[in-house]
VEXFI-531928 format. One record per residue: residue number from 1; x, y negated, z negated of N, C-alpha, C in turn. Coordinates in steps of 0.1 Angstrom, whole numbers, always signed. Atoms other than C-alpha are relative to their C-alpha. Last residue first. Layout:
N
REC / NUM / X / Y / Z / X / Y / Z / X / Y / Z;
...
END
This chain:
279
REC / 279 / +12 / +2 / +8 / +16 / +144 / +166 / -2 / -14 / -5;
REC / 278 / +11 / +6 / -8 / +40 / +145 / +195 / -12 / -3 / -8;
REC / 277 / -3 / +14 / -4 / +72 / +148 / +174 / -12 / -6 / +8;
REC / 276 / -8 / +0 / -12 / +58 / +179 / +156 / +2 / -15 / +5;
REC / 275 / +5 / +9 / -11 / +46 / +180 / +121 / +9 / +2 / +12;
REC / 274 / +13 / +7 / +4 / +47 / +204 / +91 / -5 / -9 / +11;
REC / 273 / +7 / +3 / -12 / +73 / +227 / +107 / -13 / -7 / -2;
REC / 272 / -8 / +5 / -11 / +98 / +226 / +79 / -7 / -3 / +13;
REC / 271 / -2 / -11 / -9 / +71 / +228 / +52 / +8 / -5 / +12;
REC / 270 / -12 / -7 / +3 / +76 / +201 / +26 / +3 / +11 / +9;
REC / 269 / -12 / +5 / -6 / +52 / +177 / +42 / +12 / +8 / -3;
REC / 268 / +0 / -2 / -14 / +21 / +198 / +34 / +13 / -4 / +6;
REC / 267 / +1 / -15 / -3 / +28 / +202 / -3 / +1 / +2 / +15;
REC / 266 / -13 / -5 / +3 / +40 / +165 / -5 / +0 / +15 / +3;
REC / 265 / -9 / +3 / -12 / +9 / +154 / +13 / +14 / +5 / -3;
REC / 264 / +4 / -8 / -11 / -13 / +173 / -13 / +9 / -3 / +12;
REC / 263 / -5 / -13 / +3 / +7 / +157 / -42 / -4 / +9 / +12;
REC / 262 / -15 / +0 / -1 / +0 / +123 / -28 / +6 / +13 / -2;
REC / 261 / -3 / +1 / -15 / -37 / +131 / -23 / +15 / -1 / +2;
REC / 260 / +3 / -13 / -5 / -40 / +142 / -60 / +3 / +0 / +15;
REC / 259 / -11 / -10 / +2 / -21 / +111 / -72 / -3 / +14 / +7;
REC / 258 / -10 / -3 / -11 / -42 / +84 / -56 / +8 / +12 / -2;
REC / 257 / +6 / -1 / -13 / -75 / +79 / -76 / +10 / +5 / +11;
REC / 256 / +10 / -10 / +0 / -61 / +88 / -110 / -6 / +1 / +13;
REC / 255 / -7 / -13 / +0 / -29 / +68 / -103 / -11 / +11 / +0;
REC / 254 / -5 / -2 / -14 / -50 / +37 / -94 / +6 / +14 / +1;
REC / 253 / +11 / -3 / -8 / -69 / +40 / -127 / +4 / +2 / +15;
REC / 252 / +5 / -13 / +3 / -37 / +43 / -146 / -12 / +4 / +8;
REC / 251 / -8 / -10 / -7 / -23 / +14 / -127 / -4 / +14 / -4;
REC / 250 / +2 / +1 / -15 / -51 / -10 / -137 / +7 / +12 / +7;
REC / 249 / +14 / -5 / -3 / -51 / +2 / -174 / -2 / +0 / +15;
REC / 248 / +0 / -14 / +3 / -13 / -3 / -177 / -13 / +7 / +4;
REC / 247 / -8 / -7 / -11 / -14 / -37 / -160 / +0 / +15 / -2;
REC / 246 / -14 / +2 / +1 / -42 / -48 / -184 / +7 / +7 / +12;
REC / 245 / -8 / -11 / +5 / -77 / -47 / -171 / +14 / -4 / -2;
REC / 244 / -9 / -6 / -10 / -94 / -81 / -166 / +7 / +12 / -7;
REC / 243 / -11 / -9 / +4 / -124 / -94 / -184 / +9 / +3 / +11;
REC / 242 / -12 / +8 / -2 / -152 / -120 / -181 / +13 / +6 / -5;
REC / 241 / +1 / +14 / +4 / -180 / -95 / -178 / +13 / -7 / +3;
REC / 240 / +5 / +2 / +14 / -183 / -57 / -178 / -1 / -14 / -4;
REC / 239 / +14 / -5 / -1 / -178 / -53 / -140 / -7 / -2 / -13;
REC / 238 / +9 / +11 / -3 / -147 / -75 / -145 / -15 / +4 / +1;
REC / 237 / -1 / +5 / -13 / -129 / -46 / -162 / -11 / -11 / +3;
REC / 236 / +13 / +2 / -8 / -123 / -38 / -198 / +3 / -5 / +14;
REC / 235 / +5 / -13 / -5 / -92 / -22 / -215 / -13 / -2 / +8;
REC / 234 / +0 / -12 / +8 / -72 / -53 / -220 / -5 / +12 / +6;
REC / 233 / -8 / -10 / -7 / -70 / -89 / -207 / +1 / +12 / -10;
REC / 232 / -6 / -9 / +10 / -97 / -113 / -219 / +7 / +11 / +8;
REC / 231 / +8 / -12 / +4 / -104 / -139 / -192 / +8 / +9 / -10;
REC / 230 / -5 / -13 / -5 / -86 / -172 / -193 / -9 / +12 / -4;
REC / 229 / +10 / -9 / +5 / -103 / -206 / -196 / +4 / +14 / +6;
REC / 228 / +6 / +7 / +11 / -75 / -231 / -193 / -11 / +9 / -6;
REC / 227 / +13 / +5 / -3 / -56 / -207 / -171 / -6 / -7 / -13;
REC / 226 / -1 / +15 / -1 / -18 / -204 / -176 / -14 / -6 / +1;
REC / 225 / -4 / +6 / +13 / -19 / -168 / -189 / -1 / -15 / +0;
REC / 224 / +12 / +1 / +8 / -38 / -158 / -158 / +3 / -6 / -13;
REC / 223 / +7 / +12 / -4 / -7 / -165 / -137 / -12 / -3 / -9;
REC / 222 / -9 / +11 / +5 / +12 / -138 / -156 / -6 / -14 / +3;
REC / 221 / +2 / +2 / +14 / -17 / -115 / -150 / +8 / -11 / -6;
REC / 220 / +13 / +6 / +2 / -15 / -121 / -113 / -3 / -2 / -15;
REC / 219 / -2 / +14 / -3 / +23 / -115 / -113 / -14 / -7 / -1;
REC / 218 / -6 / +8 / +11 / +16 / -83 / -132 / +2 / -14 / +3;
REC / 217 / +10 / +2 / +9 / -7 / -71 / -104 / +5 / -8 / -13;
REC / 216 / +9 / +9 / -6 / +20 / -76 / -78 / -12 / -3 / -10;
REC / 215 / -6 / +13 / +0 / +46 / -59 / -100 / -10 / -11 / +5;
REC / 214 / +1 / +4 / +14 / +23 / -29 / -106 / +6 / -14 / -1;
REC / 213 / +14 / +2 / +3 / +18 / -25 / -68 / -1 / -6 / -14;
REC / 212 / +3 / +12 / -7 / +56 / -28 / -64 / -14 / -4 / -2;
REC / 211 / -5 / +11 / +8 / +62 / -2 / -90 / -3 / -13 / +6;
REC / 210 / +9 / +2 / +11 / +38 / +21 / -71 / +5 / -11 / -10;
REC / 209 / +13 / +6 / -5 / +58 / +16 / -39 / -9 / -3 / -12;
REC / 208 / -3 / +14 / -3 / +91 / +22 / -57 / -12 / -7 / +5;
REC / 207 / -2 / +8 / +12 / +78 / +54 / -73 / +2 / -15 / +3;
REC / 206 / +13 / +2 / +6 / +65 / +67 / -40 / +1 / -8 / -12;
REC / 205 / +7 / +10 / -8 / +99 / +60 / -24 / -14 / -2 / -6;
REC / 204 / -6 / +13 / +2 / +118 / +77 / -52 / -8 / -11 / +8;
REC / 203 / +5 / +5 / +13 / +95 / +107 / -51 / +5 / -14 / -3;
REC / 202 / +15 / +1 / -1 / +101 / +112 / -14 / -5 / -6 / -13;
REC / 201 / +2 / +13 / -7 / +139 / +106 / -19 / -15 / -3 / +1;
REC / 200 / -3 / +11 / +10 / +139 / +134 / -44 / -2 / -13 / +6;
REC / 199 / +11 / +1 / +10 / +120 / +157 / -20 / +3 / -11 / -10;
REC / 198 / +0 / -11 / +9 / +146 / +149 / +7 / -12 / -1 / -10;
REC / 197 / -6 / +3 / +13 / +139 / +125 / +35 / -1 / +13 / -8;
REC / 196 / +5 / -9 / +10 / +134 / +128 / +73 / +6 / -4 / -14;
REC / 195 / +11 / -8 / -6 / +137 / +105 / +103 / -6 / +10 / -10;
REC / 194 / -3 / -14 / -3 / +157 / +79 / +85 / -12 / +7 / +5;
REC / 193 / -11 / -2 / -9 / +158 / +40 / +86 / +2 / +15 / +4;
REC / 192 / -10 / -7 / +7 / +123 / +33 / +72 / +11 / +5 / +9;
REC / 191 / -12 / -4 / -8 / +95 / +10 / +83 / +10 / +7 / -10;
REC / 190 / -11 / -5 / +8 / +59 / +4 / +73 / +12 / +4 / +8;
REC / 189 / -11 / -6 / -7 / +32 / -17 / +90 / +12 / +3 / -9;
REC / 188 / -10 / -1 / +11 / -2 / -25 / +77 / +11 / +8 / +6;
REC / 187 / -5 / -13 / +4 / -20 / -34 / +109 / +10 / -1 / -11;
REC / 186 / -15 / -1 / +0 / -42 / -63 / +119 / +4 / +14 / -3;
REC / 185 / -6 / +14 / +1 / -78 / -75 / +120 / +15 / +0 / +2;
REC / 184 / -14 / -3 / +3 / -94 / -42 / +132 / +7 / -14 / +0;
REC / 183 / -10 / +3 / -10 / -130 / -54 / +131 / +14 / +5 / -5;
REC / 182 / -5 / -12 / -7 / -153 / -35 / +107 / +9 / -3 / +12;
REC / 181 / -2 / -12 / +8 / -171 / -67 / +96 / +4 / +12 / +9;
REC / 180 / +12 / -6 / +5 / -168 / -95 / +122 / +4 / +12 / -9;
REC / 179 / -1 / -14 / +5 / -141 / -119 / +132 / -13 / +5 / -6;
REC / 178 / +12 / -8 / -3 / -152 / -149 / +153 / +2 / +14 / -5;
REC / 177 / +11 / +4 / +10 / -128 / -176 / +141 / -13 / +8 / +2;
REC / 176 / +12 / -7 / -4 / -95 / -166 / +157 / -10 / -2 / -10;
REC / 175 / +1 / +0 / -15 / -63 / -187 / +157 / -12 / +7 / +5;
REC / 174 / +3 / -13 / -6 / -68 / -193 / +119 / -1 / -2 / +15;
REC / 173 / -11 / -4 / -8 / -51 / -225 / +107 / -2 / +13 / +7;
REC / 172 / -4 / +10 / -10 / -82 / -242 / +93 / +11 / +3 / +10;
REC / 171 / -13 / +5 / +3 / -94 / -210 / +76 / +4 / -10 / +11;
REC / 170 / +1 / +14 / +4 / -131 / -206 / +81 / +13 / -6 / -3;
REC / 169 / +7 / +8 / -10 / -130 / -174 / +102 / -1 / -15 / -4;
REC / 168 / -7 / +2 / -13 / -102 / -159 / +82 / -8 / -8 / +10;
REC / 167 / -13 / +7 / +3 / -118 / -164 / +48 / +7 / -3 / +13;
REC / 166 / +3 / +14 / +2 / -153 / -154 / +60 / +13 / -8 / -2;
REC / 165 / +5 / +6 / -12 / -141 / -121 / +74 / -2 / -15 / -1;
REC / 164 / -11 / +0 / -9 / -121 / -112 / +43 / -4 / -7 / +13;
REC / 163 / -9 / +11 / +5 / -150 / -122 / +20 / +12 / -1 / +9;
REC / 162 / +3 / +12 / -6 / -174 / -100 / +40 / +9 / -12 / -3;
REC / 161 / +9 / +8 / +9 / -157 / -68 / +30 / -2 / -14 / +7;
REC / 160 / +9 / -9 / +7 / -141 / -40 / +51 / -10 / -8 / -9;
REC / 159 / +8 / +10 / +8 / -123 / -60 / +77 / -11 / +8 / -6;
REC / 158 / +14 / +2 / -4 / -100 / -31 / +89 / -7 / -10 / -9;
REC / 157 / +5 / +8 / +11 / -62 / -30 / +86 / -14 / -5 / +5;
REC / 156 / +10 / +11 / -3 / -53 / -2 / +110 / -4 / -7 / -13;
REC / 155 / +13 / -5 / +5 / -21 / +17 / +101 / -10 / -11 / +1;
REC / 154 / +11 / +10 / +1 / +12 / +11 / +119 / -13 / +7 / -4;
REC / 153 / +13 / -5 / -1 / +43 / +34 / +114 / -10 / -12 / -2;
REC / 152 / +11 / +10 / +3 / +79 / +26 / +121 / -14 / +7 / +1;
REC / 151 / +12 / -8 / -2 / +111 / +46 / +121 / -11 / -8 / -5;
REC / 150 / +8 / -4 / +11 / +138 / +19 / +122 / -12 / +8 / +5;
REC / 149 / -4 / -14 / +4 / +167 / +13 / +145 / -8 / +5 / -12;
REC / 148 / -3 / +0 / +14 / +158 / -24 / +147 / +5 / +13 / -6;
REC / 147 / -7 / +12 / +3 / +160 / -27 / +184 / +3 / -2 / -14;
REC / 146 / -14 / +0 / -4 / +152 / +9 / +191 / +8 / -12 / -4;
REC / 145 / -4 / +13 / -6 / +120 / +9 / +172 / +15 / -1 / +3;
REC / 144 / -13 / +4 / +4 / +110 / +45 / +166 / +3 / -13 / +7;
REC / 143 / -10 / +1 / -10 / +73 / +52 / +167 / +14 / -4 / -5;
REC / 142 / -14 / -3 / +5 / +43 / +63 / +147 / +10 / -2 / +12;
REC / 141 / -10 / +0 / -11 / +9 / +47 / +155 / +14 / +2 / -6;
REC / 140 / -13 / +5 / +3 / -20 / +54 / +132 / +10 / +2 / +11;
REC / 139 / -9 / -11 / +5 / -53 / +60 / +150 / +13 / -6 / -4;
REC / 138 / +0 / +1 / +14 / -79 / +32 / +154 / +8 / +12 / -7;
REC / 137 / +5 / -13 / +5 / -85 / +43 / +190 / +0 / +0 / -15;
REC / 136 / +9 / -8 / -9 / -84 / +9 / +208 / -5 / +13 / -7;
REC / 135 / +13 / +6 / +1 / -69 / -12 / +179 / -11 / +7 / +9;
REC / 134 / +6 / -3 / +13 / -41 / +13 / +176 / -14 / -7 / -1;
REC / 133 / +5 / -14 / -1 / -34 / +11 / +213 / -7 / +3 / -13;
REC / 132 / +12 / -1 / -8 / -34 / -27 / +210 / -5 / +14 / +2;
REC / 131 / +11 / +3 / +8 / -9 / -24 / +181 / -13 / +0 / +8;
REC / 130 / +3 / -12 / +7 / +16 / -6 / +203 / -13 / -3 / -9;
REC / 129 / +4 / -10 / -10 / +16 / -34 / +228 / -5 / +13 / -8;
REC / 128 / +14 / +3 / -3 / +17 / -59 / +199 / -5 / +10 / +10;
REC / 127 / +9 / -4 / +11 / +48 / -43 / +184 / -14 / -2 / +5;
REC / 126 / +0 / -15 / +1 / +66 / -45 / +218 / -10 / +5 / -11;
REC / 125 / +6 / -5 / -12 / +57 / -82 / +223 / -1 / +15 / -1;
REC / 124 / -8 / +3 / -12 / +64 / -93 / +187 / -6 / +8 / +12;
REC / 123 / -7 / -11 / -6 / +36 / -90 / +161 / +8 / -5 / +12;
REC / 122 / +4 / -3 / -13 / +26 / -122 / +143 / +9 / +11 / +6;
REC / 121 / +6 / -13 / +0 / +29 / -122 / +105 / -4 / +4 / +15;
REC / 120 / -10 / -10 / +4 / +54 / -151 / +104 / -5 / +14 / +1;
REC / 119 / -7 / -5 / -11 / +29 / -171 / +124 / +11 / +10 / -3;
REC / 118 / -14 / +4 / +0 / +7 / -173 / +94 / +8 / +5 / +12;
REC / 117 / +0 / +14 / +5 / -30 / -172 / +100 / +14 / -5 / -1;
REC / 116 / -3 / +3 / +14 / -24 / -141 / +121 / -2 / -14 / -4;
REC / 115 / +6 / +12 / +3 / -41 / -133 / +155 / +2 / -4 / -15;
REC / 114 / -2 / +8 / -12 / -20 / -105 / +170 / -7 / -14 / -2;
REC / 113 / +12 / +2 / -8 / -16 / -91 / +135 / +4 / -7 / +13;
REC / 112 / -1 / +7 / -12 / +10 / -79 / +110 / -13 / -1 / +8;
REC / 111 / +13 / +0 / -6 / +9 / -69 / +74 / +0 / -9 / +12;
REC / 110 / +6 / +13 / -3 / +44 / -61 / +62 / -14 / +2 / +7;
REC / 109 / +15 / +1 / -1 / +62 / -33 / +45 / -4 / -14 / +4;
REC / 108 / +6 / +13 / -4 / +98 / -21 / +46 / -15 / +0 / +1;
REC / 107 / +13 / -1 / -6 / +114 / +9 / +28 / -5 / -14 / +2;
REC / 106 / +1 / +9 / -12 / +151 / +9 / +22 / -13 / +1 / +8;
REC / 105 / +4 / -9 / -12 / +148 / +23 / -14 / -1 / -10 / +12;
REC / 104 / -12 / -6 / -5 / +168 / +2 / -40 / -4 / +9 / +13;
REC / 103 / -3 / -14 / +5 / +139 / -21 / -47 / +12 / +6 / +7;
REC / 102 / -10 / +1 / +10 / +140 / -59 / -41 / +4 / +14 / -6;
REC / 101 / -13 / +4 / -6 / +122 / -57 / -8 / +11 / +0 / -10;
REC / 100 / -6 / -12 / -6 / +94 / -38 / -26 / +13 / -3 / +7;
REC / 99 / -6 / -8 / +11 / +86 / -68 / -48 / +8 / +12 / +6;
REC / 98 / -12 / +8 / +5 / +81 / -90 / -17 / +7 / +8 / -11;
REC / 97 / -11 / -1 / -10 / +59 / -63 / -2 / +12 / -8 / -4;
REC / 96 / -6 / -14 / +1 / +38 / -61 / -34 / +11 / +2 / +10;
REC / 95 / -8 / +0 / +12 / +33 / -99 / -33 / +6 / +14 / -3;
REC / 94 / -13 / +7 / -2 / +23 / -97 / +3 / +8 / +0 / -12;
REC / 93 / -9 / -8 / -8 / -2 / -70 / -5 / +13 / -7 / +3;
REC / 92 / -4 / -11 / +10 / -18 / -91 / -33 / +10 / +9 / +8;
REC / 91 / -11 / +6 / +7 / -18 / -119 / -7 / +5 / +9 / -11;
REC / 90 / -12 / +0 / -9 / -39 / -98 / +16 / +12 / -6 / -7;
REC / 89 / -6 / -13 / -2 / -63 / -91 / -13 / +12 / +1 / +9;
REC / 88 / +9 / -7 / -9 / -67 / -128 / -23 / +6 / +14 / +3;
REC / 87 / -2 / -2 / -15 / -44 / -138 / -51 / -11 / +7 / +7;
REC / 86 / -8 / -12 / -3 / -57 / -150 / -85 / +2 / +1 / +15;
REC / 85 / +6 / -11 / -8 / -70 / -184 / -94 / +10 / +11 / +2;
REC / 84 / +2 / -11 / +10 / -63 / -214 / -116 / -8 / +11 / +7;
REC / 83 / +10 / -10 / -5 / -48 / -237 / -90 / -2 / +11 / -10;
REC / 82 / +13 / +6 / +2 / -29 / -267 / -105 / -12 / +9 / +4;
REC / 81 / +4 / +3 / +15 / +2 / -248 / -111 / -14 / -5 / -2;
REC / 80 / -2 / +14 / +3 / +3 / -234 / -74 / -5 / -3 / -15;
REC / 79 / -12 / +2 / +8 / +5 / -197 / -73 / +4 / -14 / -4;
REC / 78 / +2 / -5 / +14 / -31 / -191 / -63 / +13 / -2 / -8;
REC / 77 / -11 / +7 / +7 / -28 / -212 / -31 / +1 / +4 / -15;
REC / 76 / -12 / -1 / -8 / -48 / -187 / -10 / +12 / -7 / -7;
REC / 75 / -3 / +10 / -9 / -74 / -185 / -37 / +13 / +2 / +7;
REC / 74 / -12 / -6 / -8 / -92 / -162 / -61 / +2 / -10 / +12;
REC / 73 / -3 / +7 / -13 / -115 / -174 / -89 / +12 / +7 / +7;
REC / 72 / -14 / +1 / -3 / -130 / -154 / -118 / +1 / -6 / +14;
REC / 71 / -5 / +13 / +2 / -166 / -161 / -129 / +15 / -2 / +3;
REC / 70 / -2 / +3 / +14 / -179 / -126 / -135 / +5 / -14 / -3;
REC / 69 / +13 / -1 / +6 / -194 / -123 / -100 / +1 / -4 / -15;
REC / 68 / +7 / +12 / -4 / -160 / -134 / -86 / -14 / -1 / -7;
REC / 67 / -6 / +11 / +8 / -143 / -107 / -107 / -7 / -13 / +4;
REC / 66 / +8 / +1 / +13 / -167 / -81 / -93 / +5 / -11 / -8;
REC / 65 / +15 / +0 / -2 / -154 / -87 / -58 / -8 / -1 / -12;
REC / 64 / +4 / +12 / -8 / -118 / -97 / -66 / -15 / +0 / +1;
REC / 63 / -6 / +12 / +6 / -109 / -72 / -94 / -6 / -12 / +7;
REC / 62 / +2 / +1 / +14 / -131 / -41 / -88 / +6 / -12 / -6;
REC / 61 / +14 / -2 / +5 / -137 / -43 / -51 / -1 / -3 / -15;
REC / 60 / +10 / +8 / -7 / -106 / -59 / -37 / -14 / +2 / -6;
REC / 59 / -2 / +14 / +3 / -81 / -46 / -63 / -11 / -8 / +7;
REC / 58 / +2 / +2 / +14 / -94 / -10 / -61 / +1 / -15 / -4;
REC / 57 / +14 / -2 / +2 / -96 / -11 / -23 / -4 / -2 / -15;
REC / 56 / +6 / +12 / -6 / -61 / -26 / -21 / -15 / +1 / -2;
REC / 55 / -2 / +11 / +10 / -48 / +1 / -45 / -7 / -12 / +5;
REC / 54 / +7 / -2 / +13 / -64 / +29 / -25 / +2 / -12 / -9;
REC / 53 / +14 / +1 / -3 / -53 / +17 / +10 / -8 / +1 / -14;
REC / 52 / +3 / +14 / -2 / -18 / +12 / -3 / -15 / -3 / +2;
REC / 51 / +0 / +6 / +13 / -17 / +47 / -16 / -3 / -14 / +1;
REC / 50 / +12 / -4 / +7 / -28 / +60 / +18 / -1 / -6 / -14;
REC / 49 / +11 / +8 / -6 / -1 / +39 / +35 / -13 / +4 / -7;
REC / 48 / +0 / +13 / +5 / +24 / +53 / +11 / -11 / -9 / +5;
REC / 47 / +2 / +0 / +15 / +15 / +88 / +19 / -1 / -14 / -5;
REC / 46 / +15 / -3 / +2 / +12 / +83 / +57 / -4 / +0 / -15;
REC / 45 / +7 / +13 / -2 / +47 / +67 / +55 / -15 / +2 / +0;
REC / 44 / -3 / +9 / +12 / +60 / +99 / +38 / -7 / -14 / +3;
REC / 43 / +8 / -5 / +11 / +44 / +122 / +64 / +1 / -10 / -12;
REC / 42 / +14 / +3 / -3 / +58 / +102 / +93 / -9 / +4 / -12;
REC / 41 / +3 / +14 / +5 / +92 / +103 / +75 / -15 / -4 / +4;
REC / 40 / +0 / +9 / -11 / +92 / +141 / +80 / -4 / -14 / -5;
REC / 39 / +13 / +5 / -2 / +100 / +159 / +47 / +0 / -10 / +11;
REC / 38 / +1 / +14 / -3 / +130 / +181 / +42 / -14 / -4 / +4;
REC / 37 / +3 / +9 / +12 / +128 / +213 / +23 / +0 / -14 / +4;
REC / 36 / +10 / -5 / +10 / +145 / +234 / +50 / -2 / -9 / -11;
REC / 35 / -5 / -10 / +9 / +164 / +212 / +75 / -11 / +5 / -10;
REC / 34 / +7 / +2 / +13 / +146 / +193 / +102 / +3 / +11 / -10;
REC / 33 / +6 / +13 / +1 / +165 / +188 / +134 / -7 / -3 / -13;
REC / 32 / -10 / +10 / +2 / +187 / +218 / +129 / -5 / -14 / -2;
REC / 31 / -6 / +6 / -12 / +157 / +240 / +126 / +10 / -10 / -4;
REC / 30 / -5 / +13 / +2 / +146 / +265 / +99 / +4 / -6 / +14;
REC / 29 / -6 / +6 / -12 / +125 / +296 / +99 / +5 / -14 / -3;
REC / 28 / -5 / -11 / -9 / +116 / +320 / +71 / +7 / -6 / +12;
REC / 27 / +9 / -2 / -11 / +112 / +292 / +45 / +7 / +10 / +9;
REC / 26 / -3 / +8 / -12 / +132 / +296 / +13 / -9 / +3 / +12;
REC / 25 / -9 / -6 / -9 / +116 / +311 / -18 / +2 / -8 / +13;
REC / 24 / +7 / -6 / -11 / +100 / +287 / -43 / +10 / +7 / +10;
REC / 23 / +5 / -14 / +2 / +119 / +282 / -75 / -6 / +6 / +12;
REC / 22 / -10 / -8 / +8 / +141 / +252 / -67 / -5 / +14 / -1;
REC / 21 / -13 / +1 / -5 / +123 / +231 / -40 / +11 / +7 / -8;
REC / 20 / +0 / +0 / -14 / +86 / +238 / -44 / +15 / +2 / +5;
REC / 19 / +5 / -12 / -6 / +86 / +248 / -80 / +3 / +1 / +15;
REC / 18 / -9 / -11 / +5 / +109 / +220 / -92 / -5 / +13 / +6;
REC / 17 / -12 / +0 / -8 / +89 / +196 / -70 / +10 / +11 / -4;
REC / 16 / +3 / -4 / -13 / +56 / +206 / -86 / +13 / +1 / +9;
REC / 15 / +2 / -15 / +1 / +70 / +203 / -121 / -3 / +6 / +14;
REC / 14 / -14 / -6 / +3 / +83 / +168 / -113 / -1 / +15 / +0;
REC / 13 / -7 / +1 / -13 / +49 / +158 / -97 / +14 / +6 / -2;
REC / 12 / +6 / -10 / -10 / +30 / +172 / -127 / +8 / -1 / +13;
REC / 11 / -5 / -13 / +4 / +53 / +153 / -151 / -5 / +11 / +9;
REC / 10 / -15 / -1 / -3 / +47 / +121 / -133 / +5 / +14 / -3;
REC / 9 / -2 / +0 / -15 / +9 / +126 / -132 / +15 / +2 / +3;
REC / 8 / +4 / -14 / -5 / +9 / +135 / -169 / +2 / +1 / +15;
REC / 7 / -11 / -9 / +3 / +29 / +103 / -176 / -3 / +14 / +4;
REC / 6 / -11 / +2 / -10 / +4 / +83 / -156 / +12 / +9 / -3;
REC / 5 / +3 / -7 / -12 / -25 / +98 / -177 / +12 / -2 / +10;
REC / 4 / +6 / +9 / -10 / -10 / +87 / -210 / -1 / +7 / +13;
REC / 3 / -10 / +4 / -10 / -3 / +115 / -234 / -7 / -8 / +10;
REC / 2 / +4 / +0 / -13 / -26 / +115 / -265 / +12 / -4 / +10;
REC / 1 / -4 / +12 / -7 / -11 / +124 / -299 / -5 / +2 / +15;
END
């Protein structure tokens, strides 16, 4: 009997955690600020940001990009009954963020900008000041927001495909119409209320984020069922023709691409002195 790849990944993560935090000997030094075995929230947010980058790249290139070549449509109004299309990459992220809000973990996600199409995605004054630093050096920005009492991390959202640039430049409500490839268009922003988490919380956060990705893709497949001419959903991808991978196939491919990096960050993040406040 074959064991599904995602199950193997889950079992590997569990086994790793048992070794790291049950079997492994305690660290030689500990600090009151960061107990042995705790993981800095910066490391956790870097992990989910990396997973988000991978799933968006997979969706953008393999579903949207190759899907358009196969005859699939993607539209800003994808959820309207009369529109037979899927979500654009930014809307896929928004769908995942909505799903994440319903999870039990207090992790927040939004895509902000200083020139957003939707005013709801506009950074406030303090956020914008930090975002401008990010735009300048393209390095993630970690900070504690005193007003919301949330540990926050911004990661650059770069225009990586021509479709994103064209969509924003041609949108009637866009406040900026001269975007170019490789511009920093905004920042994927994550928030969490605690400075450190336990290994169990780390896995719960990663699991919640992955469930949100799966929910976003499932919402698209649910919409596909209403299409007059629907692609075949199963084991094939748009690169092969008028097909879409099932949710299980899509997430298995994502897990294959993401899991080794997530395990690596868990290994690094478990050390009591993995990061300093200035890093």
